[in-house]
Backbone as CSV, one residue per row, in Angstrom:
resi,resn,N_x,N_y,N_z,CA_x,CA_y,CA_z,C_x,C_y,C_z
1,MET,31.720,46.468,-89.828,31.494,45.256,-90.425,30.370,45.307,-91.273
2,ASP,30.333,44.768,-92.496,29.330,44.738,-93.402,28.041,44.057,-92.866
3,ARG,26.913,44.513,-93.183,25.649,43.808,-92.800,25.314,42.931,-94.025
4,PRO,24.610,41.886,-93.773,24.108,40.985,-94.846,23.224,41.905,-95.811
5,LYS,23.208,41.492,-97.114,22.407,42.163,-98.048,21.124,41.338,-98.107
6,LEU,20.093,42.045,-97.742,18.780,41.427,-97.706,17.897,41.757,-98.984
7,SER,17.273,40.789,-99.696,16.456,41.123,-100.723,15.122,41.769,-100.316
8,PRO,14.619,42.768,-101.041,13.414,43.338,-100.524,12.315,42.314,-100.693
9,ARG,11.405,42.250,-99.716,10.276,41.464,-99.687,9.033,42.195,-99.412
10,PRO,7.971,41.779,-99.881,6.708,42.520,-99.650,6.424,42.590,-98.124
11,ALA,6.064,43.760,-97.709,5.852,43.897,-96.292,4.598,43.133,-95.816
12,LYS,4.776,42.464,-94.701,3.575,41.729,-94.160,2.841,42.584,-93.237
13,ALA,1.538,42.344,-93.181,0.683,43.166,-92.403,0.671,42.788,-90.948
14,LEU,1.865,42.598,-90.378,1.972,42.210,-88.941,2.439,43.342,-88.161
15,LYS,1.804,43.555,-87.025,2.296,44.662,-86.096,3.269,43.916,-85.155
16,PRO,4.396,44.674,-84.793,5.452,44.116,-83.862,4.725,43.966,-82.525
17,LYS,5.118,42.825,-81.837,4.654,42.648,-80.505,5.252,43.579,-79.560
18,VAL,4.455,44.347,-78.805,4.990,45.442,-77.984,5.195,44.792,-76.575
19,ILE,6.308,45.011,-76.013,6.615,44.578,-74.652,6.383,45.730,-73.797
20,PRO,5.450,45.638,-72.749,5.283,46.784,-71.771,6.589,47.095,-71.181
21,ARG,6.761,48.348,-71.014,8.042,48.855,-70.387,7.631,49.955,-69.382
22,GLU,8.105,49.940,-68.253,7.839,50.899,-67.188,8.210,52.331,-67.848
23,GLY,7.235,53.208,-67.671,7.517,54.603,-68.217,7.261,54.853,-69.690
24,ALA,6.842,53.706,-70.399,6.679,53.888,-71.796,5.458,54.601,-72.087
25,LEU,5.483,55.366,-73.100,4.340,56.090,-73.491,3.379,55.274,-74.366
26,GLU,2.139,55.410,-74.196,1.111,54.668,-75.112,0.583,55.656,-76.035
27,PRO,0.236,55.279,-77.193,-0.398,56.107,-78.194,-1.751,56.535,-77.649
28,THR,-1.906,57.860,-78.026,-3.315,58.381,-77.602,-4.257,58.293,-78.828
29,ALA,-5.514,58.323,-78.460,-6.513,58.229,-79.474,-6.437,59.316,-80.500
30,GLU,-5.976,60.457,-79.972,-5.866,61.677,-80.876,-4.805,61.503,-81.894
31,SER,-3.581,61.199,-81.342,-2.375,61.182,-82.162,-2.121,59.837,-82.809
32,GLY,-2.448,58.721,-82.071,-2.043,57.341,-82.632,-0.668,57.157,-82.797
33,ASP,0.252,58.009,-82.259,1.620,57.965,-82.447,2.426,57.998,-81.154
34,VAL,3.589,57.393,-81.111,4.459,57.558,-79.937,5.838,57.651,-80.492
35,THR,6.785,58.097,-79.672,8.168,58.225,-80.140,8.794,56.817,-80.347
36,ALA,9.797,56.710,-81.131,10.369,55.312,-81.349,10.892,54.730,-79.997
37,ASP,11.410,55.519,-79.085,11.998,55.002,-77.852,10.868,54.618,-76.836
38,ALA,9.626,54.942,-77.060,8.644,54.669,-76.102,8.077,53.159,-76.273
39,ARG,8.363,52.508,-77.233,7.854,51.193,-77.441,9.015,50.202,-77.567
40,GLU,8.825,48.952,-77.009,9.918,48.005,-77.104,9.213,46.763,-77.769
41,THR,9.784,46.331,-78.896,9.194,45.240,-79.672,10.170,43.978,-79.285
42,VAL,9.653,42.781,-79.576,10.530,41.564,-79.442,11.742,41.767,-80.314
43,GLY,11.641,42.137,-81.526,12.746,42.285,-82.409,13.762,43.292,-81.982
44,ARG,13.234,44.391,-81.498,14.143,45.521,-81.026,14.842,45.068,-79.695
45,SER,14.101,44.338,-78.833,14.786,43.772,-77.672,15.865,42.773,-78.043
46,LEU,15.683,41.928,-78.967,16.665,41.091,-79.436,17.885,41.658,-80.065
47,LEU,17.717,42.689,-80.822,18.769,43.488,-81.337,19.501,44.125,-80.282
48,ARG,18.887,44.810,-79.354,19.567,45.457,-78.235,20.293,44.499,-77.432
49,ALA,19.693,43.345,-77.147,20.333,42.329,-76.301,21.684,41.890,-76.919
50,ALA,21.500,41.587,-78.277,22.846,41.082,-78.901,23.847,42.112,-78.963
51,ARG,23.475,43.375,-79.183,24.470,44.480,-79.153,25.204,44.629,-77.812
52,LEU,24.310,44.615,-76.807,24.737,44.869,-75.417,25.641,43.683,-75.029
53,LEU,25.282,42.489,-75.299,26.110,41.345,-74.945,27.427,41.388,-75.666
54,ASP,27.426,41.702,-76.979,28.658,41.854,-77.705,29.553,42.953,-76.963
55,ASP,28.939,44.154,-76.795,29.694,45.225,-76.230,30.323,44.804,-74.837
56,LEU,29.529,44.247,-73.882,30.039,43.711,-72.732,31.203,42.734,-72.805
57,LEU,30.980,41.788,-73.859,31.989,40.775,-74.063,33.332,41.464,-74.469
58,VAL,33.177,42.380,-75.490,34.475,42.964,-75.920,35.101,43.837,-74.762
59,ALA,34.295,44.573,-74.059,34.781,45.464,-72.926,35.571,44.580,-71.998
60,ARG,34.999,43.408,-71.536,35.619,42.568,-70.569,36.947,41.927,-71.126
61,LEU,36.843,41.543,-72.384,38.151,41.008,-73.083,39.122,42.017,-73.262
62,VAL,38.905,43.214,-73.452,39.777,44.289,-73.544,40.403,44.594,-72.158
63,ALA,39.596,44.518,-71.166,40.029,44.704,-69.810,41.091,43.662,-69.358
64,LYS,41.016,42.390,-69.974,41.935,41.373,-69.568,43.105,41.460,-70.478
65,SER,43.034,41.921,-71.712,44.102,41.815,-72.728,44.072,43.088,-73.574
66,SER,45.222,43.754,-73.820,45.260,44.876,-74.772,45.165,44.441,-76.185
67,GLU,45.257,43.081,-76.432,45.235,42.531,-77.814,43.770,42.262,-78.187
68,ALA,42.859,42.210,-77.293,41.471,41.860,-77.581,40.797,42.946,-78.523
69,ARG,40.075,42.361,-79.522,39.290,43.200,-80.361,37.862,42.652,-80.669
70,ALA,37.115,43.608,-81.157,35.667,43.177,-81.381,35.728,42.151,-82.528
71,SER,36.698,42.229,-83.440,36.676,41.139,-84.459,36.854,39.763,-83.895
72,HIS,37.436,39.596,-82.770,37.649,38.278,-82.263,36.355,37.641,-81.975
73,THR,35.408,38.472,-81.375,34.101,37.756,-80.968,33.182,37.643,-82.165
74,ARG,33.451,38.383,-83.301,32.719,38.318,-84.465,32.990,37.083,-85.414
75,LEU,34.184,36.634,-85.298,34.560,35.538,-86.210,35.134,34.287,-85.455
76,LEU,36.055,34.488,-84.524,36.670,33.240,-83.927,35.782,32.120,-83.544
77,PRO,34.701,32.397,-82.843,33.787,31.335,-82.351,33.213,30.496,-83.602
78,PHE,33.289,31.025,-84.756,32.679,30.299,-85.897,33.798,29.514,-86.685
79,VAL,34.941,29.492,-86.256,35.997,28.694,-86.919,36.096,27.303,-86.248
80,ASP,35.887,26.263,-87.097,35.857,24.888,-86.606,37.317,24.435,-86.290
81,PRO,37.570,23.506,-85.460,38.839,23.097,-85.064,39.677,22.541,-86.318
82,GLU,38.959,21.936,-87.227,39.690,21.360,-88.464,39.818,22.422,-89.486
83,GLY,39.256,23.636,-89.290,39.319,24.691,-90.297,38.011,24.897,-90.958
84,THR,37.680,26.074,-91.434,36.416,26.383,-92.021,36.660,27.285,-93.338
85,ARG,35.858,26.879,-94.327,35.936,27.662,-95.594,35.384,29.183,-95.325
86,LEU,35.860,30.005,-96.117,35.392,31.449,-96.099,33.821,31.511,-96.369
87,THR,33.392,30.750,-97.322,31.915,30.796,-97.648,31.078,30.292,-96.448
88,THR,31.631,29.368,-95.747,30.928,28.821,-94.581,30.984,29.896,-93.472
89,LEU,32.077,30.475,-93.229,32.187,31.613,-92.243,31.267,32.847,-92.580
90,ALA,31.173,33.038,-93.922,30.247,34.145,-94.304,28.836,33.747,-94.018
91,ALA,28.453,32.634,-94.188,27.020,32.149,-93.939,26.866,32.322,-92.438
92,ARG,27.711,31.737,-91.669,27.636,31.613,-90.173,27.550,33.049,-89.559
93,THR,28.373,33.973,-90.048,28.314,35.362,-89.498,27.318,36.229,-90.063
94,GLY,26.710,35.824,-91.249,25.724,36.769,-91.854,26.364,37.877,-92.650
95,VAL,27.496,37.790,-93.123,28.115,38.875,-93.918,28.620,38.283,-95.255
96,THR,29.031,39.141,-96.084,29.580,38.683,-97.391,30.945,37.965,-97.254
97,LYS,31.207,37.172,-98.275,32.456,36.528,-98.336,33.602,37.567,-98.316
98,GLN,33.415,38.664,-99.019,34.489,39.707,-99.019,34.652,40.277,-97.640
99,ALA,33.682,40.507,-96.936,33.801,41.051,-95.599,34.526,40.070,-94.662
100,VAL,34.127,38.788,-94.826,34.877,37.742,-93.976,36.278,37.701,-94.438
101,GLY,36.578,37.654,-95.729,37.941,37.708,-96.152,38.798,38.872,-95.598
102,GLN,38.144,40.004,-95.599,38.953,41.146,-94.937,39.169,40.869,-93.435
103,LEU,38.178,40.390,-92.750,38.212,40.200,-91.340,39.461,39.084,-91.092
104,VAL,39.431,38.061,-91.850,40.442,36.966,-91.835,41.803,37.559,-92.024
105,GLU,41.959,38.382,-92.989,43.190,39.078,-93.240,43.726,39.801,-92.076
106,GLU,42.872,40.583,-91.357,43.193,41.268,-90.186,43.673,40.250,-89.077
107,LEU,42.831,39.215,-88.907,43.236,38.166,-87.845,44.508,37.470,-88.257
108,GLU,44.711,37.159,-89.550,45.947,36.573,-89.902,47.145,37.495,-89.585
109,ALA,46.998,38.909,-89.830,48.057,39.765,-89.507,48.388,39.868,-88.068
110,GLN,47.478,39.520,-87.242,47.586,39.491,-85.800,48.074,38.144,-85.239
111,GLY,48.246,37.202,-86.172,48.739,35.895,-85.811,47.759,34.958,-85.115
112,LEU,46.449,35.198,-85.435,45.389,34.470,-84.832,44.944,33.301,-85.760
113,LEU,44.995,33.627,-87.085,44.355,32.653,-87.949,45.418,32.475,-89.161
114,ALA,45.245,31.365,-89.853,46.114,31.055,-91.066,45.163,30.363,-92.055
115,ARG,45.529,30.652,-93.397,44.720,29.983,-94.491,45.615,28.889,-94.887
116,GLU,44.908,27.772,-95.303,45.700,26.604,-95.816,44.757,26.010,-96.833
117,ALA,45.312,25.011,-97.656,44.607,24.355,-98.648,43.630,23.510,-97.919
118,ASP,42.461,23.367,-98.614,41.380,22.492,-98.094,41.691,21.077,-98.451
119,PRO,41.821,20.146,-97.621,42.185,18.751,-98.047,41.129,18.126,-99.007
120,GLU,39.893,18.604,-98.845,38.784,18.045,-99.645,38.749,18.576,-101.066
121,ASP,39.304,19.793,-101.139,39.268,20.580,-102.566,40.475,21.408,-102.547
122,GLY,41.387,21.036,-103.449,42.660,21.758,-103.470,42.535,23.221,-103.997
123,ARG,41.428,23.491,-104.621,41.258,24.961,-105.158,40.752,25.864,-103.997
124,ALA,40.141,25.272,-102.907,39.554,25.996,-101.813,40.699,26.134,-100.683
125,LYS,40.380,27.184,-99.916,41.148,27.467,-98.667,40.343,27.361,-97.447
126,ARG,40.980,26.793,-96.390,40.332,26.728,-95.030,41.061,27.750,-94.221
127,VAL,40.238,28.350,-93.285,40.881,29.165,-92.207,40.923,28.383,-90.916
128,LYS,42.160,28.446,-90.313,42.438,27.610,-89.120,42.936,28.552,-88.002
129,LEU,42.581,28.202,-86.811,43.023,28.924,-85.615,44.509,28.581,-85.394
130,LEU,45.366,29.631,-85.059,46.725,29.281,-84.787,46.658,29.358,-83.146
131,PRO,47.708,28.927,-82.560,47.757,28.879,-81.086,47.234,30.129,-80.334
132,ARG,47.676,31.289,-80.824,47.172,32.565,-80.285,45.619,32.772,-80.534
133,GLY,45.133,32.211,-81.744,43.741,32.276,-81.962,42.955,31.408,-81.040
134,LYS,43.560,30.216,-80.760,42.974,29.265,-79.856,42.771,29.884,-78.471
135,LYS,43.837,30.639,-78.089,43.855,31.259,-76.738,42.831,32.374,-76.769
136,ALA,42.744,33.130,-77.818,41.775,34.252,-77.893,40.391,33.716,-77.942
137,LEU,40.073,32.631,-78.594,38.831,31.963,-78.569,38.490,31.390,-77.250
138,ALA,39.425,30.795,-76.497,39.222,30.306,-75.197,38.834,31.415,-74.157
139,ASP,39.614,32.566,-74.416,39.348,33.646,-73.484,37.909,34.235,-73.717
140,THR,37.447,34.261,-75.051,36.187,34.733,-75.430,35.075,33.834,-74.850
141,LEU,35.248,32.536,-74.970,34.287,31.547,-74.443,34.164,31.676,-72.982
142,THR,35.308,31.789,-72.360,35.301,31.878,-70.858,34.537,33.014,-70.321
143,THR,34.824,34.177,-71.028,34.167,35.431,-70.762,32.697,35.449,-70.978
144,LEU,32.318,34.823,-72.093,30.891,34.609,-72.418,30.224,33.810,-71.368
145,ALA,30.929,32.682,-70.966,30.252,31.848,-69.895,30.067,32.644,-68.608
146,THR,30.968,33.515,-68.334,30.813,34.420,-67.136,29.554,35.292,-67.261
147,LEU,29.351,35.831,-68.505,28.212,36.705,-68.734,26.845,35.829,-68.633
148,GLU,26.921,34.661,-69.205,25.807,33.820,-69.165,25.451,33.418,-67.677
149,ALA,26.500,33.178,-66.905,26.228,32.884,-65.406,25.574,34.129,-64.741
150,GLY,25.951,35.325,-65.107,25.295,36.478,-64.601,23.819,36.559,-64.913
151,LEU,23.535,36.089,-66.264,22.095,36.066,-66.706,21.372,34.980,-65.931
152,GLU,22.017,33.842,-65.596,21.389,32.761,-64.905,21.128,33.254,-63.415
153,GLU,21.934,34.102,-62.885,21.738,34.501,-61.593,20.560,35.461,-61.506
154,LYS,20.455,36.310,-62.534,19.328,37.209,-62.645,17.948,36.600,-62.964
155,LEU,18.014,35.687,-64.021,16.732,35.052,-64.417,16.341,33.760,-63.656
156,GLY,17.382,33.028,-63.135,17.104,31.756,-62.590,17.428,30.690,-63.600
157,PRO,17.807,29.526,-63.258,18.079,28.423,-64.200,16.930,28.085,-65.146
158,ALA,15.738,28.012,-64.592,14.590,27.574,-65.425,14.249,28.564,-66.553
159,ARG,14.218,29.900,-66.157,14.014,30.902,-67.097,15.073,31.046,-68.137
160,LEU,16.302,30.835,-67.760,17.473,30.985,-68.668,17.433,29.683,-69.687
161,GLU,17.044,28.485,-69.136,16.780,27.330,-70.016,15.777,27.564,-71.038
162,ALA,14.544,28.195,-70.481,13.456,28.484,-71.461,13.920,29.469,-72.509
163,LEU,14.611,30.526,-72.072,15.089,31.493,-72.923,16.024,30.866,-74.081
164,SER,16.929,30.010,-73.498,17.780,29.366,-74.528,17.056,28.684,-75.617
165,GLY,16.114,27.798,-75.132,15.249,26.985,-76.056,14.520,27.883,-77.098
166,THR,13.942,28.931,-76.517,13.200,29.888,-77.424,14.109,30.516,-78.385
167,LEU,15.298,30.854,-77.996,16.257,31.508,-78.910,16.784,30.552,-80.070
168,VAL,16.920,29.335,-79.620,17.323,28.314,-80.676,16.165,28.138,-81.586
169,ASP,14.937,28.092,-81.249,13.780,28.030,-82.162,13.784,29.294,-83.037
170,ALA,13.865,30.473,-82.418,13.849,31.767,-83.123,15.039,31.836,-84.160
171,LEU,16.164,31.347,-83.779,17.264,31.427,-84.760,17.043,30.447,-85.926
172,ALA,16.435,29.319,-85.598,16.189,28.388,-86.754,15.176,28.994,-87.676
173,TRP,14.099,29.586,-87.255,13.238,30.403,-88.133,13.865,31.460,-88.858
174,LEU,14.592,32.329,-88.058,15.247,33.402,-88.855,16.254,32.967,-89.853
175,GLU,17.005,31.882,-89.607,17.922,31.363,-90.597,17.292,30.841,-91.807
176,ALA,16.127,30.228,-91.542,15.223,29.712,-92.663,14.787,30.844,-93.580
177,GLU,14.178,31.940,-92.902,13.751,33.175,-93.598,14.969,33.800,-94.388
178,SER,16.066,33.912,-93.770,17.184,34.478,-94.452,17.651,33.652,-95.766
179,ALA,17.565,32.319,-95.616,17.919,31.379,-96.717,16.957,31.598,-97.936
180,LYS,15.757,32.026,-97.672,14.805,32.288,-98.717,15.203,33.469,-99.595
181,GLY,16.076,34.288,-99.100,16.635,35.428,-99.808,15.721,36.660,-99.777
């Protein structure tokens, strides 16, 4: 899947926040260097957590159904019940309109999505969930809820709620930064 195209920005003189990790190497005064795997930053932890959550979600969906694909988790949750324009899906998923169009074509071929005229603008198309797409989305959301319940069991309700609030705030900031181009 395509990654969003980011405009080059001047580097800020900020050092990543290092999260202590058991067994992690610390830089020595002599070298001032450590291997990339020895340090865990907030950003790196977020990237790893998102990837691992998606991997677990897909693996559990595949275990339930041979029809499940990674593309289901990457697009179906972003389709509104009344349908969603491709440009909106591209913005929500953080990929190009062309990449979303290709993914929509794949999901149309699988009988999960359909394109139809946008009632507000006859020139535009909306993507809508078909019955099989609604079932795939329900399965995805149910499996995701199970994974979240596992996180709650590990972290406890208060820490999970705090994490949720922090992530909402972080996403708002990241989306605003992304919109700046």
